[in-house]
C-alpha angles and dihedrals in degrees: 000000000000092000091052092049092049091050087056092048096252128127097201142008089257089067089067088070099046091115091064112085115241090238091062097048118102120220113210140161091214115138126203117233119258117280114278133200122246090252091055092048091050090052089052097049100030104050115205090232088076094053122089089222120038097188127015117207096164119127143142100108112001116041132197115233138156113281116197110237093229092071097073098056091044097052090041091070111116094239090064102035091061096037116138136167105320098234090160108053093184089070098030105059093123095054092041093051091050090052091047091052090048090053093047096051095042092049089053092051093046092047093234135122100236135032126182124230093266138286135232100270143322098275096051089042087060090051091047088053092051092049089047090055090049089055094046097046095032091226126116105212120097124182119211131196112236088222090076115112109282092233090055089051090051089054089049091052091052090057095040091054089061091056099251090135142343118252141207129182131224119201129219125257128232091284095056093252130116111292102242094191092056090042091059090053093048100050120088141160092276094059116111099183149350118226120205133168121224122217081026129214091280091052093252120141110232123225094244096175093055092047090051091056091057091055099050095078092062096034090241120165120239117222118191118193121196123202095176104053092183088073090070089068091063111017118070108272118263091234090051089057095052107274112155094202127022121194141154149109123321097187090119089070103080101308115127118215121233123171099325103334169264100248137185122212123199136188135180140173143158128300088251092065097034095113091057093057116115122231122022139311125215116211138190119244140149129261126226090280094051094254124142111269140168130227141172098265099180130013110166096171122133092245090060103041139016110307094235090055096046121107094210142019093197095103096187134091130174103247096160093046090045087055090053089051092049094051091046094052092045091051095046097042123193094293095046093047092049092048090052090050092047092051091049091051093046093052090049090052090048092050091050091049096047091046090057094045102041107030143043093228116126126235110221094223104012100177103037122108115262139178110206105324138067138164126241131194117228126209090220129039111302091226089056091051090050094048093048092050092050093048096045102039110358090247117147091212098192146306116295101242099169142348090289103013134097123191107210126199130191130200142188096261092068129091134212088258091055091051091049090050089051092054092049092046094050091044093053094043092051096062 
């Protein structure tokens, strides 16, 4: 502060108000309240009584997280709202730089060398990864873990039915993780890749490093899909544990959910497999004057090259949502993102603990490692429990994952009191 005042030619903050006559200045002992975070200010000015849902514990695919208010006005600028494929880099440097920054930050989170400039959504990103492995290994059999999100598996089945690749499934073991014994029996020389989700549909963190070891004998690629991108800020990156391709859904990074979207798919891999990536890659170059510039380095989509040479016929990315993600990650920074992930994990651990201590409800996999989600078994229909919680306390107590199963998710905007209220609500609704 002193350095700034000196640069302006002032000796103290009082000098900033010299132009105001002494007779007009008000002397007061008033003190401003202590600084507050944006989340706290929102709670103050947007009382929960006015919201249809007071606390949201739903997860599985879309996840609720804090979204800084500055994102909306920034992406609402006309340059971004009408952004399309930057075919002319000389007039698209802003959009290209934003995509380049998106790639850089997502590659760092995934633990890979290269990320593309986004895909349509998480489920199709998983399919793009599987088809990429088929191209790289020149084999047409892909093995999937049955602990992948059911909607992702439905998307997989749609593609498999058309003959894009052959599939096989591997179940989970008693801990909710991939059954390694069955995996060994399922793999063979015709297998191109294994696809697992971590944290998986049950919220359990898979042992990626151990799974990778089982694949090395047959030279099979490991694909890890992530539906809760916030986990990558706390859990060791999939790429850092040996995944050959990392893909998933980045909605957690600043993208609000409406009625079924929008979504933001991502995919990344090593430099060695870069040319097999779907979508487009933005690279850094120099212009004629030697200045830093950005260009579309690789765009192997069927609308750009011969169809038989294209890596993908999904000719859509999520440029606007990728921009939201970029602004979000820049605002949060590494430390802020990690703190948000840590708070989410702590509240999940607290919810698990209180559920054990204060209720008779069963955790599906009580001792397995989790990030911010877990599944509980309800004595009455899960839909009934959800409806009762909403009616009694406006608490969306979890996602109905089965006739008697709720998938519960926790996030950084919650408080210990909110978690305690959730436990009491679910306990009362389960009777």
